[in-house]
Structure formats: structure tokens, C-alpha cells
N, CA and C of each residue as an Amber inpcrd file, in Angstrom:
protein
   627
 -16.2340000  26.3220000   1.4140000 -15.5700000  25.7360000   0.2470000
 -14.5310000  24.7240000   0.7120000 -14.6170000  23.5130000   0.1650000
 -13.6700000  22.4740000   0.5340000 -12.5840000  22.3870000  -0.5310000
 -11.3900000  22.8510000  -0.1870000 -10.2940000  22.8630000  -1.1450000
  -9.6060000  21.5020000  -1.1890000  -9.4560000  20.9580000  -2.3890000
  -8.8030000  19.6710000  -2.5810000  -7.4160000  19.8820000  -3.1920000
  -6.4790000  19.0200000  -2.8020000  -5.1230000  19.0800000  -3.3200000
  -4.6730000  17.6880000  -3.7350000  -4.1050000  17.5830000  -4.9330000
  -3.4660000  16.3450000  -5.3830000  -1.9640000  16.5280000  -5.2130000
  -1.3330000  15.5840000  -4.5480000   0.1090000  15.6990000  -4.3020000
   0.7520000  14.3140000  -4.2950000   2.0780000  14.2650000  -4.4170000
   2.7720000  12.9800000  -4.3090000   2.5640000  12.3700000  -2.9150000
   2.4880000  11.0660000  -2.8610000   2.3260000  10.3820000  -1.5810000
   3.6160000  10.4380000  -0.7730000   3.4440000  10.3890000   0.5470000
   4.5700000  10.3440000   1.4660000   4.3920000   9.1520000   2.4030000
   5.4760000   8.6400000   2.9950000   5.3500000   7.4830000   3.8910000
   4.3520000   7.7060000   5.0270000   4.2800000   8.9370000   5.5010000
   3.3710000   9.2120000   6.6250000   1.9000000   9.2410000   6.2140000
   1.6170000   9.0470000   4.9450000   0.2240000   8.9950000   4.4800000
  -0.4230000   7.6350000   4.7090000   0.3400000   6.6750000   5.1950000
  -0.1710000   5.3060000   5.2540000  -1.4890000   5.2070000   6.0120000
  -1.5700000   5.7720000   7.2110000  -2.7770000   5.6290000   8.0230000
  -3.9980000   6.2210000   7.3150000  -3.8400000   7.4100000   6.7390000
  -4.9490000   8.0460000   6.0500000  -5.3730000   7.2890000   4.8100000
  -4.4010000   6.7610000   4.0640000  -4.7220000   5.9970000   2.8610000
  -5.3600000   4.6590000   3.2170000  -4.9030000   4.0260000   4.2900000
  -5.5440000   2.7860000   4.7560000  -7.0140000   3.0570000   5.0850000
  -7.2800000   4.2200000   5.6520000  -8.6610000   4.5550000   6.0160000
  -9.5270000   4.7020000   4.7660000  -8.9770000   5.3140000   3.7230000
  -9.7230000   5.4280000   2.4680000 -10.0210000   4.0390000   1.9170000
  -9.0410000   3.1480000   1.9910000  -9.2290000   1.7790000   1.5160000
 -10.3580000   1.0920000   2.2880000 -10.3960000   1.3070000   3.5910000
 -11.4620000   0.7470000   4.4270000 -12.8230000   1.3090000   4.0370000
 -12.9000000   2.6230000   3.8730000 -14.1850000   3.2850000   3.6250000
 -14.6980000   3.0700000   2.1990000 -13.8860000   2.4460000   1.3420000
 -14.3350000   2.0830000  -0.0050000 -14.2750000   0.5680000  -0.1950000
 -14.1300000  -0.1610000   0.9090000 -13.8190000  -1.5820000   0.8650000
 -14.9790000  -2.5290000   0.6540000 -16.1750000  -2.0030000   0.4890000
 -17.3320000  -2.8630000   0.2070000 -17.7800000  -2.6140000  -1.2360000
 -16.9600000  -3.0910000  -2.1710000 -17.2300000  -2.9040000  -3.6090000
 -17.4430000  -1.4300000  -3.9500000 -16.5830000  -0.5850000  -3.3740000
 -16.6560000   0.8500000  -3.6050000 -17.4330000   1.6120000  -2.5510000
 -18.1930000   0.8970000  -1.7430000 -18.9580000   1.5280000  -0.6590000
 -18.2310000   1.3300000   0.6650000 -18.7870000   1.8830000   1.7380000
 -18.1520000   1.8780000   3.0500000 -17.9870000   0.4550000   3.5810000
 -16.7370000   0.0390000   3.7430000 -16.4770000  -1.2950000   4.2440000
 -16.2750000  -1.3740000   5.7450000 -16.3310000  -0.2340000   6.4380000
 -16.0310000  -0.2430000   7.8750000 -16.8820000  -1.2270000   8.6770000
 -18.2050000  -1.3440000   8.4110000 -18.9990000  -2.2870000   9.2020000
 -18.5220000  -3.7370000   9.0970000 -17.8210000  -4.0720000   8.0260000
 -17.4030000  -5.4570000   7.8070000 -15.9930000  -5.7390000   8.3130000
 -15.2540000  -4.6900000   8.6600000 -13.8470000  -4.8750000   9.0190000
 -13.5150000  -4.2690000  10.3870000 -14.4950000  -4.1990000  11.2540000
 -14.2630000  -3.5750000  12.5670000 -13.1920000  -4.3080000  13.3640000
 -13.0850000  -5.6190000  13.2020000 -12.1020000  -6.3810000  13.9810000
 -10.6670000  -6.1180000  13.5080000 -10.5110000  -5.6140000  12.2850000
  -9.1870000  -5.2750000  11.7640000  -9.3590000  -4.2800000  10.6150000
  -9.4660000  -2.9970000  10.9220000  -9.7210000  -1.9910000   9.8830000
  -8.6210000  -1.8780000   8.8290000  -7.4110000  -2.3600000   9.1370000
  -6.2980000  -2.2290000   8.1980000  -6.1300000  -3.4490000   7.2970000
  -7.0200000  -4.4170000   7.4000000  -6.8500000  -5.6790000   6.6760000
  -6.6770000  -5.4680000   5.1820000  -7.5440000  -4.6760000   4.5740000
  -7.4770000  -4.4420000   3.1330000  -6.2830000  -3.5730000   2.7490000
  -6.0170000  -2.5680000   3.5490000  -4.9400000  -1.6370000   3.2360000
  -3.5780000  -2.2970000   3.1390000  -3.3900000  -3.3870000   3.8730000
  -2.0910000  -4.0720000   3.8450000  -1.8040000  -4.6760000   2.4730000
  -2.8430000  -4.9280000   1.6850000  -2.6570000  -5.4370000   0.3280000
  -2.6960000  -4.3080000  -0.6870000  -3.7040000  -3.4540000  -0.5870000
  -4.0270000  -2.5300000  -1.6720000  -3.4410000  -1.1320000  -1.5250000
  -2.7810000  -0.8610000  -0.3960000  -2.1740000   0.4520000  -0.1820000
  -0.6990000   0.3450000   0.1930000  -0.4150000  -0.3390000   1.2630000
   0.9340000  -0.3730000   1.8160000   2.0420000  -0.6690000   0.8320000
   1.9120000  -1.7350000   0.0360000   3.0120000  -2.0810000  -0.8730000
   3.2940000  -1.0020000  -1.9210000   2.2640000  -0.2750000  -2.3270000
   2.4630000   0.7690000  -3.3430000   3.2190000   1.9540000  -2.7730000
   2.9130000   2.3190000  -1.5300000   3.6240000   3.4240000  -0.8940000
   5.1040000   3.0910000  -0.7270000   5.4100000   1.8180000  -0.4780000
   6.7950000   1.4040000  -0.2320000   7.5350000   1.1020000  -1.5320000
   6.9010000   0.3460000  -2.4320000   7.5950000  -0.1480000  -3.6190000
   7.5090000   0.7740000  -4.8320000   6.4390000   1.5610000  -4.9360000
   6.2160000   2.3700000  -6.1400000   5.8570000   3.8260000  -5.7990000
   6.6610000   4.4910000  -4.9760000   6.3160000   5.8550000  -4.5580000
   6.2640000   6.8540000  -5.7150000   6.9750000   6.5760000  -6.8070000
   6.9830000   7.5040000  -7.9360000   5.6330000   7.5550000  -8.6540000
   4.7950000   6.5490000  -8.4060000   3.4910000   6.4730000  -9.0810000
   2.3450000   6.4980000  -8.0690000   2.5760000   7.1290000  -6.9350000
   1.5800000   7.1810000  -5.8610000   1.1500000   8.6220000  -5.6050000
  -0.1330000   8.8940000  -5.7930000  -0.6980000  10.2250000  -5.5620000
  -1.7230000  10.1800000  -4.4380000  -1.7910000  11.2710000  -3.7150000
  -2.7520000  11.4310000  -2.6120000  -3.6570000  12.6230000  -2.9070000
  -4.9420000  12.4450000  -2.6200000  -5.9040000  13.5410000  -2.6750000
  -6.2930000  13.8840000  -1.2460000  -6.1750000  15.1550000  -0.8850000
  -6.5620000  15.5460000   0.4680000  -7.3200000  16.8590000   0.4460000
  -8.1020000  17.0610000   1.4980000  -8.8260000  18.3100000   1.6810000
  -8.6620000  18.7410000   3.1300000  -9.4720000  19.6660000   3.5780000
  -9.3190000  20.1880000   4.9350000  -9.6080000  19.1370000   5.9980000
 -10.3380000  18.0850000   5.6340000 -10.6460000  17.0120000   6.5850000
  -9.5730000  15.9380000   6.6050000  -8.6910000  15.9530000   5.6160000
  -7.6280000  14.9580000   5.5800000  -7.5800000  14.2240000   4.2510000
  -6.9040000  13.0870000   4.2380000  -6.7570000  12.2950000   3.0200000
  -8.1120000  11.7190000   2.6170000  -8.4610000  11.9100000   1.3490000
  -9.7720000  11.4550000   0.8850000  -9.6840000  10.6700000  -0.4200000
  -8.4760000  10.3250000  -0.8370000  -8.3330000   9.5170000  -2.0340000
  -6.8830000   9.2340000  -2.3480000  -6.6890000   8.2710000  -3.2290000
  -5.3470000   7.9510000  -3.6940000  -5.4380000   7.3260000  -5.0790000
  -4.3330000   7.3920000  -5.8110000  -4.1780000   6.6820000  -7.0720000
  -2.7690000   6.1090000  -7.0820000  -2.6740000   4.8100000  -7.3480000
  -1.3840000   4.1340000  -7.3400000  -1.1280000   3.4660000  -8.6810000
   0.1440000   3.3610000  -9.0280000   0.5330000   2.6320000 -10.2150000
   1.7690000   1.7990000  -9.9470000   1.9250000   0.7480000 -10.7400000
   3.1430000  -0.0650000 -10.7110000   3.6410000  -0.1620000 -12.1430000
   4.8820000   0.2050000 -12.3790000   5.4120000   0.2620000 -13.7400000
   5.4940000  -1.1300000 -14.3700000   6.0470000  -2.0710000 -13.6440000
   6.2240000  -3.4440000 -14.1260000   5.5410000  -4.3740000 -13.1230000
   4.3770000  -4.8950000 -13.4660000   3.5880000  -5.6730000 -12.5210000
   4.3170000  -6.9260000 -12.0420000   5.0310000  -7.5880000 -12.9450000
   5.7580000  -8.7960000 -12.5390000   6.8200000  -8.4590000 -11.5050000
   7.5260000  -7.3760000 -11.7060000   8.5460000  -6.9630000 -10.7460000
   7.8950000  -6.5540000  -9.4200000   6.7620000  -5.8440000  -9.5010000
   6.0640000  -5.4310000  -8.2930000   5.6210000  -6.6450000  -7.4830000
   4.9880000  -7.6210000  -8.1440000   4.4910000  -8.7900000  -7.4270000
   5.6250000  -9.6680000  -6.9170000   6.7610000  -9.6460000  -7.6040000
   7.9260000 -10.3850000  -7.1210000   8.4180000  -9.7910000  -5.8050000
   8.4630000  -8.4630000  -5.7390000   8.8700000  -7.8170000  -4.4840000
   7.8350000  -8.0620000  -3.3870000   6.5600000  -7.9760000  -3.7660000
   5.4910000  -8.2420000  -2.7970000   5.6530000  -9.6460000  -2.2190000
   5.9040000 -10.6020000  -3.0810000   6.0330000 -11.9990000  -2.6630000
   7.2130000 -12.1960000  -1.7180000   8.3320000 -11.5390000  -2.0170000
   9.5510000 -11.7600000  -1.2530000   9.6830000 -10.8570000  -0.0320000
   9.1990000  -9.6190000  -0.1560000   9.4910000  -8.6340000   0.8850000
   8.2790000  -8.2340000   1.7230000   7.0640000  -8.4910000   1.2390000
   5.8780000  -7.9990000   1.9380000   5.0260000  -9.1310000   2.5020000
   4.7400000 -10.1180000   1.6690000   3.7920000 -11.1610000   2.0600000
   4.2660000 -12.0270000   3.2320000   5.5600000 -12.3700000   3.3290000
   5.9850000 -13.2060000   4.4520000   5.6230000 -12.6090000   5.8170000
   5.7280000 -11.2950000   5.9480000   5.3980000 -10.6580000   7.2220000
   3.9010000 -10.7660000   7.5140000   3.0860000 -10.6080000   6.4680000
   1.6380000 -10.7330000   6.6570000   1.2750000 -12.1400000   7.1110000
   1.8590000 -13.1270000   6.4460000   1.5330000 -14.5160000   6.7730000
   1.9930000 -14.8850000   8.1830000   3.1390000 -14.3240000   8.5900000
   3.6380000 -14.6140000   9.9310000   2.7550000 -13.9880000  11.0060000
   2.2040000 -12.8170000  10.7100000   1.4110000 -12.0910000  11.7010000
  -0.0480000 -12.5330000  11.7300000  -0.5680000 -12.9820000  10.5740000
  -1.9840000 -13.3150000  10.4660000  -2.1370000 -14.7200000   9.8940000
  -2.3920000 -15.7160000  10.7500000  -2.4780000 -17.1050000  10.2980000
  -3.6130000 -17.3260000   9.2970000  -3.4600000 -18.3490000   8.4890000
  -4.4920000 -18.7340000   7.5500000  -5.7360000 -19.1620000   8.3220000
  -6.9110000 -18.6070000   8.0010000  -8.1500000 -19.0000000   8.6910000
  -8.4410000 -20.4920000   8.4970000  -9.0670000 -21.0630000   9.4870000
  -9.4270000 -22.4740000   9.4430000 -10.9440000 -22.6220000   9.3450000
 -11.3870000 -23.8450000   9.1100000 -12.8240000 -24.0980000   9.0730000
 -13.4290000 -23.8550000   7.7030000 -14.7300000 -23.7870000   7.6870000
 -15.5010000 -23.6420000   6.4500000 -15.3600000 -22.2260000   5.8940000
 -14.7760000 -22.0640000   4.7030000 -14.6460000 -20.7230000   4.1290000
 -15.9840000 -20.0160000   3.9630000 -17.0420000 -20.7660000   3.8140000
 -18.3610000 -20.1590000   3.6880000 -18.8160000 -19.4530000   4.9510000
 -18.1450000 -19.7420000   6.0600000 -18.4870000 -19.1230000   7.3400000
 -17.4910000 -18.0450000   7.7530000 -16.5060000 -17.7960000   6.9290000
 -15.4970000 -16.7900000   7.2860000 -16.0960000 -15.3830000   7.2740000
 -15.5440000 -14.5500000   8.1450000 -15.8620000 -13.1240000   8.0990000
 -15.1050000 -12.4930000   6.9290000 -15.4330000 -11.2400000   6.6200000
 -14.6980000 -10.5460000   5.5560000 -13.2100000 -10.4540000   5.9180000
 -12.9140000 -10.2090000   7.1840000 -11.5190000 -10.0960000   7.6130000
 -10.7940000 -11.4220000   7.4080000 -11.4280000 -12.5180000   7.7770000
 -10.8070000 -13.8180000   7.5710000 -10.5670000 -14.0920000   6.0890000
 -11.4900000 -13.6480000   5.2520000 -11.3130000 -13.8270000   3.8140000
 -10.0710000 -13.0660000   3.3250000  -9.9020000 -11.8430000   3.8230000
  -8.7220000 -11.0700000   3.4280000  -7.4480000 -11.7510000   3.9410000
  -7.4880000 -12.2930000   5.1560000  -6.3210000 -13.0180000   5.6670000
  -5.9700000 -14.1840000   4.7390000  -6.9780000 -14.8280000   4.1970000
  -6.7090000 -15.9370000   3.2690000  -6.0080000 -15.4230000   2.0140000
  -6.3030000 -14.1740000   1.6200000  -5.6190000 -13.5810000   0.4630000
  -4.1460000 -13.3380000   0.7660000  -3.8210000 -13.0720000   2.0410000
  -2.4150000 -12.9240000   2.4080000  -1.6550000 -14.2070000   2.0590000
  -2.3000000 -15.3510000   2.3420000  -1.6540000 -16.6520000   2.1590000
  -1.7780000 -17.1760000   0.7300000  -2.8240000 -16.7660000   0.0350000
  -3.0490000 -17.2200000  -1.3360000  -3.3360000 -15.9920000  -2.2100000
  -2.3050000 -15.2270000  -2.5240000  -2.4880000 -13.9700000  -3.2560000
  -2.9170000 -14.1920000  -4.7070000  -3.5590000 -13.1920000  -5.2490000
  -3.9830000 -13.2000000  -6.6380000  -3.0670000 -12.2780000  -7.4350000
  -2.2490000 -12.8700000  -8.2730000  -1.3150000 -12.0980000  -9.0870000
  -1.7470000 -12.0780000 -10.5540000  -3.0340000 -12.0640000 -10.7960000
  -3.5300000 -12.0840000 -12.1690000  -3.0000000 -10.8900000 -12.9550000
  -2.3870000 -11.1880000 -14.0830000  -1.8980000 -10.1540000 -14.9980000
  -2.4240000 -10.5250000 -16.3860000  -3.4430000  -9.8340000 -16.8580000
  -4.1020000 -10.2390000 -18.1020000  -3.1990000 -10.1270000 -19.3270000
  -3.4340000 -11.0260000 -20.2540000  -2.7120000 -10.9930000 -21.5170000
  -3.4120000 -10.0390000 -22.5010000  -2.6780000  -9.5090000 -23.4690000
  -1.2380000  -9.6950000 -23.6700000  -0.4180000  -8.8330000 -22.6990000
   0.3520000  -9.4970000 -21.8420000   1.0730000  -8.7830000 -20.7920000
   2.0150000  -7.7330000 -21.3580000   2.6800000  -8.0590000 -22.4710000
   3.6600000  -7.1340000 -23.0430000   3.0260000  -5.7990000 -23.4280000
   1.7200000  -5.8080000 -23.7010000   1.0350000  -4.5720000 -24.0820000
   0.4900000  -3.8130000 -22.8750000   0.2780000  -4.5070000 -21.7520000
  -0.3050000  -3.8690000 -20.5630000   0.4640000  -4.2770000 -19.3010000
   1.7710000  -4.0140000 -19.2400000   2.5650000  -4.5030000 -18.1090000
   2.3670000  -3.7220000 -16.8090000   1.9430000  -2.4870000 -16.9050000
   1.7310000  -1.6810000 -15.6970000   0.3370000  -1.9550000 -15.1430000
   0.1240000  -1.6000000 -13.8690000  -1.2490000  -1.6610000 -13.3650000
  -1.5380000  -0.4780000 -12.4500000  -2.8240000  -0.2270000 -12.2610000
  -3.3140000   0.9610000 -11.5640000  -4.3320000   0.5800000 -10.4950000
  -4.4510000   1.4640000  -9.5150000  -5.4240000   1.2500000  -8.4360000
  -5.8260000   2.6200000  -7.8860000  -7.1250000   2.8630000  -7.7510000
  -7.5980000   4.1640000  -7.2700000  -8.8160000   3.9900000  -6.3760000
  -8.9110000   4.8080000  -5.3420000 -10.1040000   4.8720000  -4.4810000
 -10.2900000   6.3080000  -4.0140000 -11.5340000   6.7640000  -4.0050000
 -11.8780000   8.0950000  -3.5070000 -13.0400000   7.9890000  -2.5360000
 -12.9590000   8.7300000  -1.4520000 -14.1040000   8.8140000  -0.5470000
 -15.2610000   9.5310000  -1.2480000 -16.4530000   9.3120000  -0.7300000
 -17.6470000   9.8460000  -1.3840000 -17.5870000  11.3620000  -1.5440000
 -17.0300000  12.0530000  -0.5600000 -17.0230000  13.5200000  -0.6310000
 -16.1230000  14.0400000  -1.7510000 -15.2360000  13.1880000  -2.2540000
 -14.3220000  13.6040000  -3.3110000 -14.7520000  13.1070000  -4.6890000
 -15.8220000  12.3520000  -4.7340000 -16.2500000  11.7700000  -6.0080000
 -17.0880000  12.7530000  -6.8190000 -17.1230000  12.5380000  -8.1310000
 -17.9480000  13.3580000  -9.0110000 -17.4140000  14.7560000  -9.2600000
 -16.1430000  14.9850000  -8.9670000 -15.5460000  16.3200000  -9.1180000
 -14.4200000  16.3290000 -10.1450000 -14.1710000  15.1960000 -10.7730000
 -13.1180000  15.1200000 -11.7750000 -11.7470000  14.7540000 -11.2410000
 -11.6380000  14.5640000  -9.9160000 -10.3220000  14.2630000  -9.3520000
  -9.8550000  12.8690000  -9.7290000 -10.7780000  11.9270000  -9.7920000
 -10.4020000  10.5710000 -10.1660000  -9.7810000  10.5230000 -11.5490000
 -10.4400000  11.1510000 -12.5000000  -9.9040000  11.1970000 -13.8600000
  -8.5390000  11.8880000 -13.8810000  -8.4290000  13.0190000 -13.1930000
  -7.1750000  13.7670000 -13.2120000  -6.0350000  12.9430000 -12.6140000
  -6.3040000  12.2680000 -11.4970000  -5.2590000  11.4740000 -10.8440000
  -4.8510000  10.2800000 -11.6960000  -5.8280000   9.6230000 -12.3020000
  -5.5030000   8.4930000 -13.1690000  -4.6560000   8.9560000 -14.3550000
  -5.0240000  10.0910000 -14.9330000  -4.2680000  10.5980000 -16.0820000
  -2.8500000  10.9980000 -15.6730000  -2.7070000  11.5380000 -14.4700000
  -1.3780000  11.9120000 -13.9940000  -0.4880000  10.6790000 -13.8140000
  -1.0540000   9.6240000 -13.2140000  -0.2700000   8.4000000 -13.0270000
   0.0480000   7.7620000 -14.3820000  -0.9380000   7.7260000 -15.2790000
  -0.7020000   7.1330000 -16.6000000   0.3340000   7.9300000 -17.3890000
   0.3200000   9.2530000 -17.2530000   1.3290000  10.0780000 -17.9240000
   2.7310000   9.7370000 -17.4220000   2.8630000   9.5440000 -16.1250000
   4.1580000   9.1870000 -15.5450000   4.6030000   7.8070000 -16.0300000
   3.6810000   6.8530000 -16.0670000   4.0110000   5.5210000 -16.5600000
   4.4460000   5.5860000 -18.0280000   3.7250000   6.3790000 -18.8000000
   4.0630000   6.5340000 -20.2210000   5.4550000   7.1420000 -20.3760000
   5.7470000   8.1800000 -19.6100000   7.0540000   8.8340000 -19.6730000
   8.1810000   7.8710000 -19.3210000   7.8780000   6.9090000 -18.4420000
   8.8970000   5.9600000 -18.0050000   8.9300000   4.7060000 -18.8710000
   8.2060000   4.7410000 -19.9980000   8.3430000   3.6860000 -20.9880000
   7.2650000   2.6430000 -21.0560000   6.2160000   2.7690000 -20.2500000
   5.1680000   1.7440000 -20.2740000   4.3010000   1.8690000 -21.5230000
   4.0410000   0.7460000 -22.2210000   3.1650000   0.7810000 -23.3850000
   1.6840000   0.7210000 -23.0300000   1.3770000   0.2770000 -21.8090000
  -0.0310000   0.1520000 -21.4360000  -0.1920000  -0.2940000 -19.9930000
  -1.4120000  -0.1420000 -19.4800000  -1.6930000  -0.4860000 -18.0920000
  -3.0000000  -1.2540000 -17.9860000  -3.0980000  -2.0700000 -16.9340000
  -4.3340000  -2.7930000 -16.6610000  -4.7770000  -2.5160000 -15.2360000
  -5.9870000  -2.9050000 -14.9280000  -6.5330000  -2.7970000 -13.5780000
  -7.6400000  -3.8270000 -13.4330000  -8.0060000  -4.1020000 -12.2080000
  -9.0950000  -5.0230000 -11.9290000 -10.2170000  -4.3040000 -11.2120000
 -11.4530000  -4.6320000 -11.5600000 -12.6100000  -4.0260000 -10.9060000
 -13.6310000  -5.1130000 -10.6080000 -14.2100000  -5.0590000  -9.4160000
 -15.2300000  -6.0370000  -9.0450000 -16.4430000  -5.9140000  -9.9600000
 -17.0190000  -7.0580000 -10.3100000 -18.2430000  -7.0400000 -11.1090000
 -19.3920000  -6.3490000 -10.3790000 -19.2680000  -6.2420000  -9.0550000
 -20.3010000  -5.5790000  -8.2550000 -20.1890000  -4.0570000  -8.3150000
 -19.0250000  -3.5580000  -8.6890000 -18.7750000  -2.1130000  -8.6650000
 -19.0520000  -1.5210000 -10.0490000 -20.3090000  -1.4010000 -10.3920000
 -20.6890000  -0.9380000 -11.7310000 -20.3050000   0.5150000 -11.9700000
 -20.3020000   1.3320000 -10.9210000 -19.9240000   2.7400000 -11.0780000
 -18.4660000   2.8490000 -11.4960000 -17.5860000   2.0680000 -10.8500000
 -16.1730000   2.1050000 -11.1930000 -15.9480000   1.5800000 -12.6080000
 -16.6700000   0.5450000 -12.9700000 -16.5340000  -0.0160000 -14.3160000
 -16.8780000   1.0380000 -15.3750000 -17.9460000   1.7640000 -15.1460000
 -18.3230000   2.8260000 -16.0730000 -17.2840000   3.9310000 -16.1360000
 -16.7130000   4.2500000 -14.9920000 -15.6590000   5.2710000 -14.9250000
 -14.4590000   4.8590000 -15.7710000 -14.0530000   3.5980000 -15.6630000
 -12.8950000   3.1320000 -16.4160000 -13.1880000   3.0990000 -17.9180000
 -14.4040000   2.7480000 -18.2870000 -14.7630000   2.7770000 -19.7060000
 -14.6200000   4.2010000 -20.2710000 -15.0670000   5.1820000 -19.5010000
 -14.9660000   6.5710000 -19.9510000 -13.5170000   7.0260000 -20.0630000
 -12.6370000   6.3980000 -19.2900000 -11.2160000   6.7310000 -19.3510000
 -10.5130000   6.0560000 -20.5280000 -11.2500000   5.1940000 -21.2320000
 -10.6660000   4.5360000 -22.3860000 -10.1830000   3.1200000 -22.1540000
 -10.5000000   2.5430000 -21.0020000 -10.1340000   1.1510000 -20.7410000
 -11.1220000   0.2160000 -21.4330000 -10.6310000  -0.9770000 -21.7860000
 -11.4800000  -1.9840000 -22.4100000 -11.3000000  -3.3140000 -21.6870000
 -12.2920000  -4.1830000 -21.7960000 -12.2280000  -5.4850000 -21.1550000
 -11.0970000  -6.3270000 -21.7480000 -10.3410000  -6.9780000 -20.8730000
  -9.3190000  -7.9270000 -21.2960000  -9.6320000  -9.3380000 -20.8270000
 -10.1960000  -9.4490000 -19.6180000 -10.4170000 -10.7610000 -19.0110000
 -11.4820000 -10.6480000 -17.9350000 -12.3740000 -11.6450000 -17.8870000
 -13.3700000 -11.7230000 -16.8140000 -13.1720000 -13.0370000 -16.0710000
 -13.1060000 -12.9500000 -14.7410000 -12.8710000 -14.1210000 -13.9040000
 -13.9860000 -14.2130000 -12.8690000 -14.5990000 -15.3900000 -12.7400000
 -15.6420000 -15.5850000 -11.7390000 -16.9210000 -14.8620000 -12.1010000
 -17.7930000 -14.7160000 -11.0920000 -19.0630000 -14.0350000 -11.3000000
 -19.5870000 -13.4910000  -9.9840000 -20.5370000 -12.5760000 -10.0860000
 -21.1620000 -11.9960000  -8.8870000 -20.1550000 -11.2950000  -7.9960000
 -20.3450000 -11.4540000  -6.6790000 -19.4790000 -10.7490000  -5.7360000
 -18.0440000 -11.2550000  -5.7610000 -17.8320000 -12.4420000  -6.3230000
 -16.4800000 -12.9860000  -6.4390000 -15.8770000 -12.7190000  -7.8160000
 -16.6300000 -12.0620000  -8.6930000 -16.1640000 -11.8390000 -10.0520000
 -15.3080000 -10.5940000 -10.1890000 -14.3600000 -10.6490000 -11.1060000
 -13.4720000  -9.5110000 -11.3590000 -13.3270000  -9.3060000 -12.8620000
 -13.3510000  -8.0550000 -13.2630000 -13.1370000  -7.6850000 -14.6560000
 -11.7760000  -7.0070000 -14.7570000 -10.9050000  -7.5480000 -15.5860000
  -9.6050000  -6.9290000 -15.8250000  -9.7020000  -6.1230000 -17.1120000
  -9.2910000  -4.8740000 -17.0220000  -9.4060000  -3.9390000 -18.1310000
  -8.0280000  -3.3770000 -18.4640000  -7.8450000  -2.9710000 -19.7190000
  -6.5520000  -2.4320000 -20.1340000  -6.6840000  -1.1910000 -20.9910000
  -5.6300000  -0.4030000 -21.0090000  -5.5870000   0.8200000 -21.8210000
  -4.1800000   0.9620000 -22.3720000  -4.0790000   1.1870000 -23.6810000
  -2.7770000   1.4320000 -24.2940000  -2.3200000   2.8510000 -23.9430000
  -1.0720000   2.9780000 -23.5690000  -0.4970000   4.2850000 -23.2500000
   0.3990000   4.7890000 -24.3680000   0.8040000   3.8810000 -25.2360000
   1.6550000   4.2310000 -26.3800000   1.1940000   3.4560000 -27.5980000
   1.4770000   3.9870000 -28.7710000   1.2360000   3.2490000 -30.0030000
  -0.2170000   3.2370000 -30.4400000
């Protein structure tokens, strides 16, 4: 029997959470084959800042094998991205130069490095109704057991208690399983950007009213 535990995140969870980000980094599937040259590339955007800036809305799922999932939230997305811009991104840009040459020839890692230099701060309208945002990833062994729903509801409950009227999230158009999961949680489409592997669907859910 594999016992799972949901608990608040701690600073020392960074390595394990980065690994989850890597292993779900190919549109929800295992991204390790694409990021061998820098396994932490994705985690520096999608995990690290949440552990540092929004610990009150960061949950970890672990079992006997270790960390196998996380759910993160940001209460005020504009404030979160402002801190990211001022306190987090400069270090990334200094450590990892902007890739050169034809972007069509970049590796996945080089593409992520370009995101360090040209971040996406999309916040779908109406912002006043969905100012918070959410992010979740679970390893395959933890999926299909209800933990994703429970963790999302726990983070949303905390956001609601702290005054948020609603939350948004982004999901790749390639990740149809995640899109279906969010629909079942009560999220609805707010904005679609791009198409195919470069496309993103922004979804929102009212937490109050």
C-alpha cells in the first residue's frame, strides 16, 4: 500500500518539486528526455517562485518514494509577477543568456531560457474577477486517485478565505487530460492564445459570488 500525504510546502521541497515539474514537462508527460542538459530549467519558472513568494498557497503531495505532486497558488497575480520581475528573473537572465540563432532550431532547454528573458505574464480578463492563479502537477503514480482535485480545492479554499473572488490558470492545448480535469473542477474558458503545441487555454473559476 502506497500511503500519500498532502502537506504544506517547505523550502527544502524545492529539489523534489523541480523533479515533478521535469517529469510532467512534456505537456503533462515525462519531459526528462527533452531537458537532460538542464533538468531544472522548467522548475525555475513554474516551481521556485511559488515556494519563495507564495508559501501560504503551496501544497506538496508525497508518498513513500518521495514528492510526487504539488499545487501552487498566487493570491494577487499582478503582485506575484511584479516580485518575479524584480526579485527572480534578473538572476535567471544573468545566469542563462538569451539563446542565439534560429529559434526553430532551439532545443527545449533553449526555448525555456528564452522565456527567462521574455516572460509571459498573461492575466486573462476580467482580471478583477479572477486575480489569483493556480498551478498543479502530479506524477503518474499519483494521478487518478482524487489528490489533484483535493489539492486544488484546498488551495482555492485558502484563496477564498483570504479574499480572492476568483482564480485563473493556463493549460496547454496539447494537454487534453488536464483541460478535462479543470472543466470538471468548474473552470471555464476565458482566453485562447496561439494553437497546437504553442497554444494555451486560460480558464477561470469564481471563488465568491
